[in-house]
Structures are given as structure tokens and as C-alpha cells.
C-alpha positions in Angstrom: -0.1 0.0 0.0 2.9 2.3 0.9 4.5 1.6 -2.5 1.3 2.5 -4.4 0.9 5.7 -2.4 4.5 6.7 -3.1 4.0 6.0 -6.8 0.9 8.2 -6.9 2.8 11.0 -5.1 5.6 10.9 -7.8 2.9 11.1 -10.4 1.5 14.2 -8.8 4.9 15.8 -8.4 5.6 15.3 -12.1 2.5 17.3 -13.0 3.4 20.1 -10.7 7.1 20.5 -11.5 8.4 22.6 -14.3 10.0 20.7 -17.2 13.4 21.7 -16.0 12.8 20.2 -12.6 11.1 17.1 -14.0 14.3 16.4 -16.0 16.3 16.3 -12.9 14.1 13.6 -11.2 13.2 11.7 -14.4 16.2 9.3 -14.2 15.8 8.6 -10.5 12.7 6.6 -10.9 10.6 5.6 -13.9 6.8 5.5 -13.4 5.5 2.1 -14.1 1.8 3.0 -14.3 0.2 5.6 -16.4 -3.6 5.6 -17.2 -4.9 7.1 -20.4 -6.2 10.3 -18.7 -2.7 11.0 -17.4 -1.2 10.2 -20.9 -3.7 12.6 -22.5 -2.7 15.4 -20.0 0.9 14.9 -20.6 0.4 14.6 -24.4 -1.5 18.0 -24.5 1.1 19.7 -22.4 4.1 18.5 -24.3 2.3 19.0 -27.7 1.7 22.7 -26.9 5.5 23.0 -26.0 6.4 21.2 -29.2 4.3 23.3 -31.5 5.1 26.6 -29.7 8.7 26.1 -30.9 7.5 26.4 -34.5 5.3 29.3 -33.5 2.2 27.1 -34.2 -0.8 26.2 -32.0 -1.7 22.7 -31.0 -5.4 22.1 -31.6 -7.7 19.1 -31.1 -10.5 18.9 -33.6 -12.7 16.5 -35.5 -9.9 15.4 -37.7 -7.4 14.3 -35.0 -9.5 13.7 -31.9 -10.0 10.1 -32.6 -6.5 9.5 -33.6 -5.0 11.1 -30.5 -7.4 9.2 -28.3 -6.3 5.9 -29.9 -2.6 6.9 -29.6 -2.9 7.8 -25.9 -4.8 4.6 -25.2 -2.1 2.5 -27.1 0.9 4.0 -25.4 -0.8 3.9 -21.9 -1.5 0.2 -22.6 -5.2 0.8 -22.0 -7.2 -2.4 -22.5 -10.0 -0.4 -24.0 -7.7 -0.2 -27.1 -8.5 -4.0 -27.6 -11.9 -4.3 -26.0 -13.5 -1.3 -27.5 -11.3 -0.3 -30.5 -10.5 -3.8 -31.5 -6.8 -3.2 -31.8 -4.0 -5.2 -30.4 -1.4 -3.8 -28.0 1.1 -6.5 -28.9 1.3 -5.0 -32.4 3.0 -1.8 -33.7 1.3 1.1 -35.3 0.9 2.0 -39.0 -0.3 5.6 -39.3 -1.6 6.7 -42.6 -2.7 10.3 -43.5 -2.0 13.2 -45.7 1.1 15.2 -45.6 1.3 17.8 -42.8 -1.6 16.2 -40.7 0.8 15.6 -37.7 1.8 12.0 -38.1 5.5 12.5 -37.6 5.0 15.1 -34.8 2.7 12.7 -32.8 5.5 10.2 -32.5 8.1 12.9 -31.7 5.8 14.1 -28.9 5.6 10.6 -27.4 9.5 10.5 -27.6 9.7 13.8 -25.8 7.3 12.4 -23.1 9.7 9.6 -22.7 12.7 11.9 -22.3 11.1 14.5 -20.1 9.4 12.1 -17.7 12.0 9.3 -17.7 9.6 6.7 -19.2 12.0 4.3 -20.7 9.2 1.9 -21.8 8.0 4.7 -24.3 11.4 5.3 -25.8 12.2 4.4 -29.4 14.3 5.9 -32.1 12.7 7.7 -35.0 14.5 7.7 -38.3 13.3 9.0 -41.8 13.2 6.3 -44.3 15.1 8.4 -46.8 17.9 8.8 -44.3 18.2 5.0 -44.1 18.6 4.8 -47.9 21.2 7.5 -47.8 23.2 5.7 -45.2 22.9 2.5 -47.3 24.1 4.2 -50.4 27.3 5.5 -48.8 28.2 2.5 -46.5 30.6 -0.1 -47.8 29.1 -2.8 -45.7 25.6 -2.5 -46.8 24.3 -5.6 -45.0 25.2 -3.8 -41.7 22.6 -1.2 -42.5 19.9 -3.8 -43.2 20.8 -5.6 -40.0 20.9 -2.5 -37.8 17.3 -1.4 -38.8 15.9 -5.0 -38.8 16.2 -5.4 -34.9 14.9 -3.5 -32.0 11.9 -1.0 -31.8 12.1 1.8 -34.4 9.7 4.3 -35.8 10.2 4.7 -39.6 9.1 8.1 -40.6 7.5 8.8 -44.0 7.6 5.3 -45.6 7.5 5.7 -49.4 9.3 9.0 -49.6 12.8 7.2 -49.9 14.3 6.5 -53.2 15.4 3.0 -54.3 18.8 2.3 -52.9 22.0 2.4 -55.0 22.8 -1.3 -54.9 22.8 -2.5 -58.4 21.8 -6.3 -58.9 23.1 -8.5 -61.7 19.9 -7.7 -63.7 20.8 -4.0 -63.5 18.0 -2.9 -61.1 18.4 -1.0 -57.9 17.3 -2.5 -54.6 14.3 -1.3 -52.5 16.0 -2.1 -49.2 12.8 -1.5 -47.1 11.3 -4.6 -48.5 14.2 -6.5 -46.9 14.0 -4.5 -43.7 10.3 -4.9 -43.3 10.4 -8.6 -44.0 13.2 -9.0 -41.5 11.2 -7.0 -39.0 8.3 -9.3 -39.5 10.5 -12.2 -38.5 11.6 -10.3 -35.5 8.0 -9.6 -34.5 6.9 -13.2 -34.8 10.0 -14.4 -32.9 10.4 -11.6 -30.3 7.3 -9.4 -30.4 9.6 -6.5 -31.6 7.4 -3.5 -32.4 7.6 -1.3 -35.4 6.0 2.2 -35.9 5.5 3.6 -39.4 4.1 6.8 -40.7 3.2 7.1 -44.4 1.3 9.1 -47.0 0.6 6.0 -48.9 -2.6 3.9 -48.9 -2.5 0.2 -48.3 -2.9 -0.2 -52.1 0.1 2.0 -52.8 2.2 0.2 -50.1 1.4 -3.0 -51.9 2.3 -1.5 -55.3 5.6 -0.1 -53.9 6.7 -3.0 -51.7 4.8 -6.0 -52.9 1.9 -8.1 -51.7 4.3 -10.1 -49.4 4.9 -7.0 -47.3 1.4 -5.8 -47.4 0.1 -9.2 -46.0 2.7 -9.0 -43.2 1.6 -5.6 -42.3 -1.8 -7.1 -41.4 -0.1 -9.2 -38.7 2.4 -6.5 -37.5 0.4 -3.4 -37.3 -2.7 -1.6 -35.9 -3.7 0.5 -38.8 -4.8 4.1 -37.6 -5.7 6.9 -40.1 -5.1 10.6 -39.2 -7.7 12.6 -41.1 -7.6 16.1 -42.5 -5.2 18.3 -44.6 -2.0 19.9 -43.9 -1.8 21.8 -40.6 1.4 23.5 -41.6 -0.2 26.5 -43.1 
């Protein structure tokens, strides 16, 4: 009982402290429990700070309300994500939507929450898919790039924006390395429950056209598909 009370006290202190003060205590003890309401409050607070850096306002409206609700339930591991929304907490997230709707920003905000509040369970690297291809093109040991991004939790930002890699096959065609990475990550998901997060402007039909039916079929097993509606919020 004392342990539970102490944990609740830590939670309250986190809300009352400034960001600078929270950073000092974040590494002392990671909170193990966060309900959806707490996650939503943290998300809104950090989102306002995130967007203010770009001189933009953070707003919740009919286009992103459902998405943000699902996102917070997912990362707080709320069982309602499964019982009400029919998702699966063991899977990763595939977020589809138009450019500028806030897909990438939403994952960066979760990453910021992890840093500020010392929540290691929410931490994951975010990498643009085009940056992965750029590394692949300049790296001599190209298999090491494939291996690096095939294991561990990752968020791959803007899938489909990357060019085909500069790895010429015998038949003269370049290689779409994300076919290999995604297939490898499917194997990791099956063997170790390794999660993958993806943002993309592509539809499932476009994903299948770009990466093949094999990858598309694996996406059904690997991901909860969530759509972020609306048009660009950048202007």
C-alpha cells in the first residue's frame, strides 16, 4: 500500500514541477503505471510546448481527436484499445494520412514525453526512411545497414518517400531495401514481439504496389492501422 501511495505521489509531483525540474528527477525513478487520462494530459502539455517552438498552436478537432485518443490509449496500454477499438497492444502502429496532418509530430511528442518524464518503456528511435537509404548508399558494408534497422523497436518516418537504394543487382535494377528491412522485422515480430511504428502518406494499395503483396500481407499481422484525417496543418 505504501508503495502505491508513493508511486501516486511521484505522479502528482511530475505534473506540478516545471519541465526543468522534471528532467532532474526523471532518471531517478521511472513511473511504471500511467492511465489514459494521465497520458492525455501529458500529451497535450508536451504537444503545446512542441508546437510553440514552431510558432504554431496545438489544436484538437474532429480530424485528429479520434487518432489522439487511440494513440494515448495505445501508449498507456489501455485495455480499451483492444476491447472497444479492436486493436492489439502487442502489435505496432501504421499511421496513414495526408502530408502535414501531424503523423510524424505525434511520435516525436511521445518520444519527448519519454525523455522529459523518464519513461523508458515509451522510448524508441525515430528515423526518416530516406535517411536509411542515404546511409545504405554510402556505407561499404551495406548488409550492416539492413541488420541495424531490422532489430529493436524503431519508428520509420514517411515510408514511401525514400528512393530505391543504390545497390545494383546482376539484372541492373536498384534495390528497395525497405522490402528486406520490413520482411526481417516481421520475422523479429513473430520471434520476439519486436514492435515497429510507421508513418506514411501511402494507402495500403500504394504500399502493396511499392513493396509487394508479401510485405502488405505481413503488415496485417504486424500493425494496428490508424488513419489521421484532414489536410495539412502546416499553413
